[in-house]
N, C-alpha and C positions, 0 to 999 in steps of 0.2 A: 511654303507652309502657308495651308489656308487661314483665311482669318479666324475660324474659330481655333484650330490648332494654335492661332498666336494670342488667342484673348482666354484659353485653358491654360496655356506657358505664364501667361501676365499674373491668372487668379493663383496656379501652384507655388508661385514663389513670394507672393507679396506678402505671406506674414512671416518670411524672413529680412524682409526688404525695410517695408514701411515702418514697423516700430522702431526702426534706427537711422532713419535717413532725417535729417534735420537741411531745411531747405531755406531758412530765415522768416523761417511764418511761426509767428509766436514767439513765446522765450525761451529760451534754453537753461537748463543748468542742468550741467555734468553729473553732479549728485543723484539726479534722477535716473539716471543710465546707471543700470546692475550692469556688474564686470562677471557675474556668473550666470546670466541668462543663458538657459539651452534652448528656449521656444518649442518646448515639450518634448523633444526629443530623446533619444539615447543615441549613443556613438554607432549604433548597426544602421539604424535608420539614415542618420545623419550621412556616414559614409556611400549608403545609396544616395543621396539627392549629389553630395560631390563627384563621385562619380558619372553620374547623371550630366552633370551642369559643363563638366571637361569634355564630354563629348560634343554638347552643344557649343562650348567657347571655343574647340577645334572647327566644328561646323561653320560659326560666324565668323571666325578669323581669315579662313580661306575668303569665303564672298566678301570680306572688308579688304581683304588685299587684292583682290579681282577686280572689284568695281573702284577703285583707288579715287572713291570721293571723301570719304570720312577718314580721320584719325581717333585712337581712345587714349587719352593721357589717363594714365590712375596713379595718382599720389597716394605714399601709404606712410602713415605719421604715428608714433608711439614712442611709449619710454623705452628702455633697452629691457631686452627679454620679453617683451609684450609678444612675441613672436611674426616680426613682418619678414623676414628672411624665408622661414618655414611655411608662412601663409603664401607667397607670392612662387616657392617651389611647387607647393601642391597645388594650387587653383590653376598652375598655368603647366604643368604634368602633361605630355603628349601634345602640346601645341607646338606648332610649326615657329623655332626660332628666327627664320628666314623673317618673319614675320613681328616680332616683339622683338623689344631691345629694354634693358633694365639698367638704370643708372643710379649708381648709389654716391651720394653725395655726402662728402666728408672734411675735413677743416680747408677753407677755403685755403690758395695756393696765393703766392703775390701777385700773379699774373691776375688772378680772379677779385684780389681786394683792388685793384687799380681801374676795377668798374661797377656801376652798380649792383645792387644787389640782388638782381631779377637776371642779369646777364649770364652768370653759367649753366641756370636751369633754361632758358631760352635757345640758346644755340644747342640743346640735349632734347627741344622737343619732336614729336616723333611726325614722320612726314604722312601725307596721307598713304590710307591702305595699310599704315601700321598701326599697332599699340606700342604705347613709351610707357613704362614704369618706373616711377622713381622712388626711391625707397631713401625716404626723407627728402625734403626739397627747398623750396624758397621760403618754406613755413618753418623752417629754424631760426629764419633770421628775428620771427614773431615768436619764440620760444626760448631758445638756449641764449640768443642773444640779449634776448628780455631777462631773462634770469640771472644772467653774468654782465654784467654791466661793462666789465673790463674787457672783453669779447668788443661790442661796439666801442668803444675809444680807439681801438685796433683798426678799423676800419677805415679813415682816411675822410670819415665825413666833413665839409666844414665846420668847427664848431658852430656856428650862429643855426647851421641847422638841425644841431642834435638837442631839441627841445621837450617841452614834455608831452609834446601832442605826435612826437616821432612814430609811437605805435600804430594810433590813428590813421597815420600819414600812409603808413607802409600798408594796414589794412586795405586804405581805397586804395594805393597803388595795386595790391593783390587782386582786388576783384573787377578791377579796370582791366589788366591785362586779363584775365579771365573770362572777363565778358568779350573782349574781340577777339579772344581764340574760340568761343563758343559760334561768334557770328561768321566764324569763316572757316567752322566745319571741324570742329576738336572737341569731343564730348569728353567732360572732365569729372572725374569722381575720384572722390578724395574719402581714406578710410583711415579714421583714429581710433588702432589697437587699444582699446580703453581694457587695460591691464589693472587688479587691485594689487596694494603697496606688497599684501601675505604673499601674494601668487609671484611675484616677482620678485621675493626671497627664498621663495621655494625653487625659481626655474637660476638663481643666482647658485645655491647650496647644491644643486644638481650639475652646472658647468663645474663646480669644484671638484665633485666627485666622479666626473666624467673626464678624459684625459682627450679624447676628440675633440671637447668643449672648453679644455682650459684656454685656449687660447681667445677664447672670447670673453672672456672675465679682466678685469684691471682695476685697481683701487680706488681710481677714481668712481667708478659706476658706486661705489659705497659712498663719497662725497656727493652724488647725484642726490643718493636717495634721503638724505636730512633735506635735501632741499625739494620733496615731492610736493609740499603743499603750496608753493612757489610755482611749481610746474601745472602741476592741475589748476591752479588760478589763470595760467597763461593761456593752457589749451581753451578753458572753458570763453576766455576773455574771445580768442583767435575762432574757435570756431562761431561765435555768436554775431561773429563781423564781416565773417568772411565767406559765408552759407547761402547760396543763393540758388535758385531755380536754375539756372544753366553748369552751375558747378557746385551741388550741394555736399554735404559732409555725411560722411555712414559712421555714425559712433558705433563699433565693432563690440560686441561684450568679446572679452580674450582673453578669460580665465581657462575655458576650454578652448583648447585649439580647435578641434572637431567642428565646434558650431561657429565657431568664428569666419572659417574656411567656406560653410555652407551659407552665410551672411554674404561674405564677399562674393563667393563666385556666383551665388543668386543675384545680386546685384549687377554685377558686369553681363550677365547673359542675359536679363531684363534690358538692360542700354541698349546692346545691341539690337535684341531683337526688337525694338520701335523703331529701329533704322532703315527697315525694309530693306534689308542688303539680300543682292540678287548676284548672280553673275551674267556677265556681260552676254547680251543676245548677238547673235552673229547673223550681219545682215546677209542678204541672197548672192551677191559678190561674192562673200568669202566664202559662202556655202558651196559655190562652183568651183573654186579654187581648192579649195577640202576636195571636191569630187575628182580633180584633175590629179592631185597627189596621189590620191587611194588609187585610181588606175596605177599611176608610175610605180606604187610599190608594189602591187600584184604583180605588175611586169617582170618585175625584179627575181619577185620570187617563182613565176614561171621560167625566167631565164635560167635558173640555178639546174 
C-alpha cells in the first residue's frame, strides 16, 4: 500500500477513532462520553464500513502473522450486556482463527488465586505475529474487585499490603506492565463498551424473551445493576489512571451495536496500518531453490 493510500485510509477512519480515544492527555470525565453516539452514520452506511474493515483486518492479520515481529493485544471491558461477545464475533468475522485467540477471564481458580493478580493474564498474552483478544481482563481487578470488597478479602494478599492506596498501586503496576509489553513489540488497544443503564435494561429483557439467550441471564445481574453508580465511578478512575500513548482506552459508544463495531474495527485497522506490515521478502538463494522445485513439479506432470 502506497504512502498516499495509507494517508487516505487514516483520514477515512479518523472520525470513528479520534473522538473516542483517550491516551491520558487532559482530563477525563465518563459522563461527557455519550453512549448513543452514531457518528453521523445510519445502519446501512455503518454496515459498509464494517465490511470494508473486515477485509482490511484479514489482509493485515496475514501480514502480521507472516512478518512475525509485532503482536496485538485487544482488551474488551464493559458492563454486562454491553455487547463484548457480539462485537468480537462481528469484527473478526472471516479472519483466520489460526492467528487469533480469544481468552475470557471468569472467576479466578484456586491456582490463580495463589499467584499475583496479573499472572493469569500474562500466561495468555499473544505471541509475535498473533492477535490476542481478552474478553474482560486484569482490569476486573480494579473494577468488580473494587466494587465488591469481599472478593479482595479472598485474594490471600498479606493484610498489611491491603491499604487505601491499593487501587493506585494496581493502576501503577498495570501501566508499568503495559509499557513493558509495548517496548517489546505488543500493540495494546483497550475498548470500554460504554452502554447506558436503560439500554442494558432493554437487552436484559430481550435475553429473557429469547430462549437462545436465557443462559446469559442470572439474578446476580440485577444485583449488579443496583451498583451502577459505583461501577461508573470505578471505570472513570481506571480509565483516567491507565490511559497512555502506548495503551490508550477507546470509550466506545455501545447503545448502537453497529456503531460500536465501526469504532472498534476502525481503531484496530488504523493501528495495524501504522505498523508498515508486509510479507517477508524472499532472497535470491530461496528464489533459485524455488526454480528447482518448480522444474521438479513440472517434470512430475510430464512423467504422467
